[in-house]
Backbone as a printed PyTorch tensor [residue, N CA C, xyz], in Angstrom:
tensor([[[112.2460, 133.7130, 122.8090],
         [110.8370, 134.2190, 122.3790],
         [110.0280, 134.6510, 123.4180]],

        [[109.7220, 136.1640, 123.4390],
         [108.1260, 136.0450, 124.2960],
         [107.1330, 135.4720, 124.2670]],

        [[106.3010, 135.5860, 125.4530],
         [105.4340, 134.8030, 125.5100],
         [104.3420, 135.5580, 124.3000]],

        [[103.7480, 134.3800, 123.9100],
         [102.6460, 135.4900, 122.5850],
         [101.3780, 136.0650, 123.4620]],

        [[100.6940, 137.1800, 123.0040],
         [ 99.4650, 137.8290, 123.5680],
         [ 98.7000, 137.8790, 122.4120]],

        [[ 97.2100, 138.0880, 122.8730],
         [ 96.3270, 138.6810, 122.3270],
         [ 96.3970, 139.0680, 121.2420]],

        [[ 96.1670, 138.7290, 119.8370],
         [ 96.5020, 139.8920, 118.9400],
         [ 97.7860, 140.0090, 117.8920]],

        [[ 98.7030, 138.6410, 118.8500],
         [ 99.9520, 138.2780, 118.4030],
         [ 99.8570, 138.0560, 116.7340]],

        [[100.7910, 138.0140, 116.0850],
         [100.3070, 137.6720, 114.4800],
         [101.3460, 136.2440, 114.5060]],

        [[101.2310, 134.9860, 114.6020],
         [101.7950, 133.9530, 114.3010],
         [101.5060, 133.2720, 112.9490]],

        [[102.3230, 132.2970, 112.4020],
         [102.2930, 131.1820, 111.5140],
         [101.6440, 130.0170, 111.7760]],

        [[100.6990, 129.7210, 111.3850],
         [ 99.3610, 128.2830, 111.4720],
         [ 99.1960, 127.6700, 110.9380]],

        [[ 98.7380, 126.3300, 110.3710],
         [ 98.0950, 125.9120, 109.3040],
         [ 96.8240, 126.0010, 109.2920]],

        [[ 96.3100, 126.9220, 108.3910],
         [ 95.0430, 127.3120, 107.8220],
         [ 93.8270, 125.7850, 107.1710]],

        [[ 93.4260, 125.0530, 107.9980],
         [ 92.0970, 124.2950, 107.7010],
         [ 91.7340, 124.7190, 106.4610]],

        [[ 91.1540, 125.8790, 106.2310],
         [ 90.4340, 126.4480, 105.0120],
         [ 91.1980, 126.3830, 104.2210]],

        [[ 92.1550, 127.6500, 104.3730],
         [ 92.9250, 127.8710, 103.5560],
         [ 94.1410, 126.7890, 102.6640]],

        [[ 94.2550, 125.2080, 103.4530],
         [ 95.0510, 124.4570, 103.2570],
         [ 96.5940, 125.0240, 103.2430]],

        [[ 97.0210, 125.8500, 104.0350],
         [ 98.3680, 126.5070, 103.7770],
         [ 98.9220, 126.9600, 105.1020]],

        [[100.2460, 126.6690, 105.0340],
         [100.7890, 127.8910, 106.5720],
         [100.3140, 129.4050, 106.1080]],

        [[ 99.7930, 130.0510, 106.7330],
         [ 99.2110, 131.3810, 106.9470],
         [ 99.6990, 132.0630, 108.1100]],

        [[ 99.7920, 133.2800, 107.9400],
         [ 99.6190, 134.3010, 109.0750],
         [ 98.4130, 133.9170, 109.9220]],

        [[ 98.5340, 134.3790, 110.9330],
         [ 97.4380, 134.2160, 112.2540],
         [ 97.5940, 135.1960, 113.2940]],

        [[ 96.2340, 135.2590, 113.6510],
         [ 95.6060, 136.1790, 114.8230],
         [ 95.6360, 135.4610, 116.1370]],

        [[ 96.3230, 135.1920, 116.9600],
         [ 96.2300, 134.6620, 118.5720],
         [ 94.7480, 135.4600, 119.1170]],

        [[ 93.8860, 134.3270, 119.0110],
         [ 92.4220, 134.8640, 119.6520],
         [ 92.5510, 134.8710, 120.7380]],

        [[ 92.8770, 133.5010, 121.6100],
         [ 92.7030, 132.9150, 122.5040],
         [ 94.0220, 132.4400, 123.4540]],

        [[ 93.8900, 132.5290, 124.6960],
         [ 95.1810, 132.1890, 125.1320],
         [ 94.8040, 131.0540, 126.2470]],

        [[ 95.6190, 129.7970, 126.3810],
         [ 95.4230, 129.0140, 127.5510],
         [ 96.7000, 128.3040, 128.4290]],

        [[ 97.1160, 128.8140, 129.0820],
         [ 98.2030, 128.5850, 130.2390],
         [ 99.2950, 128.8280, 129.5270]],

        [[ 99.1210, 130.3010, 128.8130],
         [100.5290, 130.8260, 128.1230],
         [100.8840, 130.9730, 126.5570]],

        [[ 99.8060, 129.9330, 126.0540],
         [100.2490, 129.0170, 124.9810],
         [ 99.0230, 129.3740, 123.9650]],

        [[ 98.8030, 129.7700, 122.5950],
         [ 97.6000, 130.1450, 121.8950],
         [ 97.0590, 128.7610, 121.7900]],

        [[ 95.5390, 128.8870, 122.0180],
         [ 94.5250, 128.1710, 122.2650],
         [ 93.7240, 128.1650, 120.9140]],

        [[ 93.5030, 129.3920, 120.1210],
         [ 92.9940, 129.7150, 119.1420],
         [ 93.6070, 130.5040, 118.6540]],

        [[ 93.2290, 130.7510, 116.8810],
         [ 93.5320, 131.4230, 116.3610],
         [ 92.7900, 131.6890, 114.9930]],

        [[ 92.9500, 132.8800, 114.5360],
         [ 92.2650, 133.3000, 113.2620],
         [ 93.1210, 133.8220, 112.1990]],

        [[ 92.6110, 133.3750, 110.8130],
         [ 93.5590, 133.4410, 109.9470],
         [ 93.1140, 134.7520, 108.9530]],

        [[ 94.7450, 135.3110, 109.0740],
         [ 94.3220, 136.2770, 108.6450],
         [ 94.0250, 136.8360, 106.9020]],

        [[ 93.8220, 135.6880, 106.3140],
         [ 93.5410, 135.9630, 104.7460],
         [ 91.8970, 135.1590, 104.4960]],

        [[ 91.4460, 134.4120, 105.4100],
         [ 89.8990, 133.8750, 105.0390],
         [ 89.2040, 134.3530, 106.3690]],

        [[ 89.8800, 134.7180, 107.4550],
         [ 88.5840, 134.9960, 108.7400],
         [ 88.5750, 133.8490, 109.2440]],

        [[ 88.7440, 132.6260, 109.1800],
         [ 88.5500, 131.3930, 109.5960],
         [ 89.0120, 131.3240, 111.4690]],

        [[ 88.1510, 131.0980, 112.1260],
         [ 88.8020, 130.7280, 113.2320],
         [ 88.9490, 129.0380, 113.6340]],

        [[ 90.0620, 128.8890, 114.2480],
         [ 90.5750, 127.4470, 114.6080],
         [ 91.5060, 126.8420, 115.6130]],

        [[ 91.3600, 126.3220, 115.9880],
         [ 92.6810, 125.6940, 117.2350],
         [ 93.6810, 125.9460, 116.8680]],

        [[ 94.7200, 126.2010, 117.4330],
         [ 96.0950, 126.5100, 117.0660],
         [ 96.4990, 124.9110, 116.9640]],

        [[ 97.0180, 124.7240, 115.8060],
         [ 97.8500, 123.4150, 114.9260],
         [ 99.2690, 123.4800, 115.3830]],

        [[100.1660, 124.1500, 115.8520],
         [101.4880, 124.5450, 116.0530],
         [102.3590, 124.1510, 114.2480]],

        [[101.7940, 124.5790, 113.5790],
         [102.0080, 124.6860, 111.8990],
         [102.2410, 123.2990, 111.1860]],

        [[101.1580, 122.4780, 111.9450],
         [101.1260, 121.1610, 111.6990],
         [ 99.9570, 120.6760, 110.2860]],

        [[ 99.7960, 120.0480, 109.4090],
         [ 98.4740, 119.9650, 108.8160],
         [ 97.9450, 118.7400, 109.3220]],

        [[ 97.1410, 118.3560, 109.2380],
         [ 96.1710, 117.4420, 109.8140],
         [ 97.1190, 115.6790, 109.0400]],

        [[ 96.7110, 114.7190, 109.3510],
         [ 97.0680, 113.5750, 109.0970],
         [ 95.9800, 113.3660, 107.3130]],

        [[ 96.4190, 112.6620, 106.5270],
         [ 95.9660, 112.0700, 105.4560],
         [ 94.6960, 111.4700, 105.9370]],

        [[ 93.5020, 111.5530, 104.7720],
         [ 92.8290, 110.5900, 105.1840],
         [ 92.5170, 109.4150, 104.4120]],

        [[ 93.6340, 108.4780, 104.6950],
         [ 93.5580, 107.4360, 104.0900],
         [ 92.5610, 106.3690, 103.8860]],

        [[ 92.1630, 105.8330, 102.8670],
         [ 91.1130, 104.6430, 103.7080],
         [ 91.6310, 103.0500, 103.6520]],

        [[ 91.9950, 102.8760, 105.0880],
         [ 92.5230, 101.3800, 105.3780],
         [ 91.8250, 100.3640, 104.5810]],

        [[ 90.6660, 100.4690, 104.6080],
         [ 89.9680,  99.1400, 104.2610],
         [ 90.2270,  98.7620, 102.3210]],

        [[ 90.3000,  99.9550, 101.8510],
         [ 90.8280, 100.2260, 100.7670],
         [ 92.0700,  99.5330, 100.4670]],

        [[ 93.3130,  99.6840, 101.4190],
         [ 94.3500,  99.2960, 100.7750],
         [ 93.9820,  97.5200, 101.2750]],

        [[ 93.5170,  97.3610, 102.1400],
         [ 93.3760,  95.7810, 103.1020],
         [ 92.8780,  95.1860, 101.5130]],

        [[ 91.8410,  95.5170, 101.1620],
         [ 90.9120,  94.7940,  99.9410],
         [ 91.9960,  94.5280,  98.9690]],

        [[ 92.6300,  95.8910,  98.5480],
         [ 94.1620,  95.5280,  97.5560],
         [ 94.7030,  94.5790,  98.0940]],

        [[ 95.2470,  94.8070,  98.6810],
         [ 96.5120,  93.5540,  98.9920],
         [ 95.2940,  92.0290,  99.1260]],

        [[ 94.4270,  92.3280,  99.1600],
         [ 94.1160,  90.7120,  99.4420],
         [ 93.4730,  90.3570,  97.3370]],

        [[ 93.3700,  91.0890,  96.9980],
         [ 93.3520,  90.9620,  95.6840],
         [ 94.5970,  90.3900,  94.9100]],

        [[ 95.8450,  91.3850,  95.5320],
         [ 96.7870,  90.6980,  95.0090],
         [ 97.6810,  89.4900,  95.6900]],

        [[ 96.8910,  89.2750,  96.9970],
         [ 97.6710,  87.6120,  96.6690],
         [ 97.0240,  86.7050,  96.3250]],

        [[ 95.5700,  87.1220,  96.0450],
         [ 94.8830,  86.0140,  95.0550],
         [ 95.2870,  85.8270,  93.7760]],

        [[ 95.8490,  87.3150,  92.9340],
         [ 96.4510,  86.7460,  92.1200],
         [ 97.9780,  86.6100,  91.5430]],

        [[ 98.8100,  86.3750,  92.7070],
         [ 99.5900,  85.9030,  92.5580],
         [100.0270,  84.9930,  94.1380]],

        [[ 99.1740,  84.3900,  94.5270],
         [ 99.2930,  83.2700,  95.8360],
         [100.8810,  83.2880,  96.3690]],

        [[101.4150,  82.8520,  95.6810],
         [103.0110,  82.1510,  95.7600],
         [104.1050,  83.4460,  96.2710]],

        [[103.2100,  84.9430,  96.0610],
         [104.6920,  85.8310,  96.1760],
         [103.9020,  86.5020,  97.5210]],

        [[105.0000,  86.9250,  98.1760],
         [104.8120,  88.0960,  99.2060],
         [104.0670,  89.6430,  98.9160]],

        [[103.4700,  90.2300,  99.1270],
         [103.7150,  91.7460,  99.6570],
         [104.8220,  91.9880, 100.4610]],

        [[105.2930,  92.7960,  99.6120],
         [106.3480,  93.7130, 100.3820],
         [107.5620,  93.5510,  99.9170]],

        [[109.2010,  93.4830, 100.6400],
         [110.2850,  93.1870,  99.8830],
         [110.4280,  92.1560,  98.9810]],

        [[110.8720,  92.0040,  97.8620],
         [111.0670,  90.5470,  97.0270],
         [112.7400,  90.7660,  97.4230]],

        [[112.7540,  89.2340,  97.1530],
         [114.1680,  88.7540,  97.2750],
         [114.7650,  88.9570,  96.1990]],

        [[115.9420,  89.3410,  96.0330],
         [116.4640,  89.4710,  94.6440],
         [116.7990,  88.0210,  94.0230]],

        [[116.3880,  87.9830,  92.6060],
         [116.9590,  86.6230,  91.9030],
         [118.4270,  86.4260,  91.7840]],

        [[118.7290,  85.7610,  91.7410],
         [120.2670,  85.1790,  91.3480],
         [120.7360,  85.4830,  90.0640]],

        [[122.0610,  85.9440,  89.5870],
         [122.0850,  86.5220,  88.5280],
         [122.7940,  85.2540,  87.7380]],

        [[122.0690,  85.4020,  86.0340],
         [122.6560,  84.0690,  85.4430],
         [123.8980,  84.2750,  84.6470]],

        [[124.6840,  83.4740,  84.4310],
         [125.8790,  83.2680,  84.0270],
         [125.7710,  83.0990,  82.7540]],

        [[127.0350,  83.4160,  81.6710],
         [127.0320,  83.5210,  80.7170],
         [126.5430,  84.2960,  79.5100]],

        [[126.7620,  84.2640,  77.9230],
         [126.5420,  85.0230,  77.2340],
         [125.3370,  85.3520,  77.2340]],

        [[124.3210,  86.0970,  76.5600],
         [123.0960,  86.1210,  76.6640],
         [122.8390,  85.4920,  75.1460]],

        [[123.4690,  85.3490,  74.2070],
         [123.4230,  83.8380,  73.2960],
         [123.0840,  82.7590,  73.6790]],

        [[123.3470,  82.3270,  74.5820],
         [122.7750,  81.0280,  75.1100],
         [121.5020,  80.9700,  75.9380]],

        [[121.2690,  81.8030,  76.7180],
         [119.8480,  82.1870,  76.7520],
         [118.6310,  82.5100,  76.1460]],

        [[119.0060,  83.3230,  75.2110],
         [117.8510,  83.8240,  74.1770],
         [117.8310,  82.9400,  72.5160]],

        [[116.7350,  82.5930,  72.3800],
         [117.0550,  82.0750,  70.7790],
         [117.4650,  82.8610,  69.9410]],

        [[118.0940,  82.3100,  68.9930],
         [118.5680,  83.2980,  67.8550],
         [117.4710,  83.8530,  67.0430]],

        [[117.6780,  84.7200,  66.5900],
         [116.3280,  85.4200,  65.7020],
         [116.7070,  84.7930,  64.3020]],

        [[115.3470,  84.9240,  63.4540],
         [115.8880,  84.3160,  62.2240],
         [115.5210,  85.7340,  61.5300]],

        [[116.1250,  85.6120,  59.8280],
         [115.7470,  86.8470,  59.1980],
         [114.2960,  86.9290,  58.9740]],

        [[113.6020,  87.7730,  58.7810],
         [112.1110,  88.3880,  58.6440],
         [112.5200,  88.4980,  57.1060]],

        [[110.9740,  87.7170,  56.7850],
         [110.9300,  88.3660,  55.0290],
         [110.0240,  89.0320,  54.9890]],

        [[111.0620,  89.4770,  53.3230],
         [110.4770,  91.2040,  53.4800],
         [109.1400,  90.6950,  52.4990]],

        [[108.2570,  91.5670,  53.1990],
         [106.3930,  91.4940,  52.5610],
         [106.5740,  92.7490,  51.0040]],

        [[105.5950,  92.3600,  50.2660],
         [105.5600,  93.0410,  49.4620],
         [105.1130,  94.5160,  49.3500]],

        [[105.8870,  95.3870,  48.9730],
         [105.3140,  96.8970,  49.1170],
         [103.5140,  97.0500,  48.9140]],

        [[102.9580,  97.6560,  49.9230],
         [101.5950,  97.8370,  49.6010],
         [101.2810,  99.3750,  48.7420]],

        [[100.5240,  98.7250,  47.6620],
         [100.5130, 100.4980,  47.0830],
         [ 99.5200, 101.5970,  47.9070]],

        [[ 99.8050, 102.8170,  47.6740],
         [ 99.1010, 103.5260,  48.3990],
         [ 97.9780, 103.9110,  47.2120]],

        [[ 96.7050, 104.1390,  48.0660],
         [ 95.2000, 104.6750,  47.2000],
         [ 95.3060, 105.6520,  47.8860]],

        [[ 94.7340, 106.4460,  46.9490],
         [ 94.6070, 107.7600,  46.8120],
         [ 92.9840, 108.0690,  46.4240]],

        [[ 92.2770, 108.7770,  47.6840],
         [ 91.5010, 108.5200,  47.6500],
         [ 91.2970, 110.0170,  46.7230]],

        [[ 89.7710, 110.7600,  45.7250],
         [ 89.5060, 111.9040,  45.3410],
         [ 88.6130, 112.4810,  46.1940]],

        [[ 88.7770, 113.6820,  46.6910],
         [ 88.0710, 114.8580,  47.3250],
         [ 86.7950, 115.1750,  46.6610]],

        [[ 85.7370, 114.9410,  47.1360],
         [ 84.3310, 114.9590,  46.5660],
         [ 84.0430, 116.7720,  46.9750]],

        [[ 83.8510, 117.1380,  45.9790],
         [ 83.3350, 118.9070,  46.2460],
         [ 82.1860, 119.1180,  46.9480]],

        [[ 82.1840, 120.1220,  47.7910],
         [ 81.0820, 120.2670,  48.7140],
         [ 80.2510, 121.0660,  48.4070]],

        [[ 78.9510, 121.4270,  48.1250],
         [ 78.4600, 122.6980,  47.9720],
         [ 77.8270, 123.4810,  49.7410]],

        [[ 78.3870, 124.8730,  49.2280],
         [ 78.0340, 125.7930,  50.9250],
         [ 76.3860, 125.6790,  50.6550]],

        [[ 75.7200, 125.2570,  51.7800],
         [ 74.2260, 125.7150,  52.0390],
         [ 73.8330, 126.9970,  52.1120]],

        [[ 72.8110, 126.8160,  51.1460],
         [ 72.2370, 128.5300,  51.2240],
         [ 71.6530, 128.9270,  52.7800]],

        [[ 71.6340, 129.4050,  53.0400],
         [ 70.6860, 130.4230,  54.2180],
         [ 69.3000, 130.3130,  54.4740]],

        [[ 69.0650, 129.9420,  55.4290],
         [ 67.3380, 129.4200,  55.6550],
         [ 66.5690, 130.8040,  55.1550]],

        [[ 65.2200, 130.8510,  54.6180],
         [ 64.8140, 132.0990,  54.2440],
         [ 63.8300, 132.6660,  55.2120]],

        [[ 63.9900, 133.4920,  55.4250],
         [ 63.4180, 134.2790,  56.6610],
         [ 61.7130, 134.6780,  55.9570]],

        [[ 61.2010, 134.0960,  56.3430],
         [ 59.1830, 135.0180,  56.4190],
         [ 58.3600, 136.1550,  56.8440]],

        [[ 58.2060, 136.7720,  56.0690],
         [ 57.3360, 138.1860,  57.2120],
         [ 56.8660, 137.6060,  57.9720]],

        [[ 56.6340, 136.3150,  58.6840],
         [ 56.1590, 135.9620,  59.8030],
         [ 57.1080, 135.7500,  60.5620]],

        [[ 57.7090, 135.1860,  60.4010],
         [ 59.1950, 135.2180,  61.0920],
         [ 59.6250, 136.4910,  61.7230]],

        [[ 59.8080, 137.4070,  60.6490],
         [ 60.1340, 138.7770,  60.9020],
         [ 59.0030, 139.5280,  61.7280]],

        [[ 58.0500, 139.1980,  61.5480],
         [ 57.1500, 139.7560,  62.5320],
         [ 57.3610, 139.0160,  64.1540]],

        [[ 57.5870, 137.8240,  63.9390],
         [ 57.6820, 137.0580,  65.5300],
         [ 58.8500, 137.7230,  66.3250]],

        [[ 59.8420, 138.0460,  65.2260],
         [ 61.5440, 138.6280,  66.1990],
         [ 60.4650, 139.7650,  66.4130]],

        [[ 59.9740, 140.7390,  65.9620],
         [ 59.9080, 141.6650,  66.4870],
         [ 58.6610, 142.0160,  67.1660]],

        [[ 58.1370, 140.8510,  67.8190],
         [ 56.7220, 140.7810,  68.8100],
         [ 56.1520, 141.3040,  68.0800]],

        [[ 55.8570, 141.4650,  67.1300],
         [ 54.0380, 141.2780,  66.7680],
         [ 53.4910, 139.6530,  65.9780]],

        [[ 52.0590, 140.2420,  65.7440],
         [ 51.6950, 139.0460,  65.3220],
         [ 51.2630, 138.8890,  64.1500]]])
């Protein structure tokens, strides 16, 4: 590829649009683009080589979360867990047999009667209210 020149269109990550967009080269430093301008939002920024910035993860929050987990289960290690040995034998030996459940008597359905509702009458408009609406006293 040829050496980039001022005004050439290249792809780069736009910090304002938060996407890889078309950019115009604004300045060069030793033959490489130093600053670019987004052709969508017209924002100038350093050339990022199409790489988004790293995520802003709060390490303090993760450390506190790990501390709480250690207090909840003090014997367990946070991270990969060793697999438990498989139990041998049929499941009937491990789980207790279920007893048949007693049937409960049916619950009678209760139907409530709907109360008739009356439509509310519209408020009466007095002559004072009509005059006030028209701007008269």
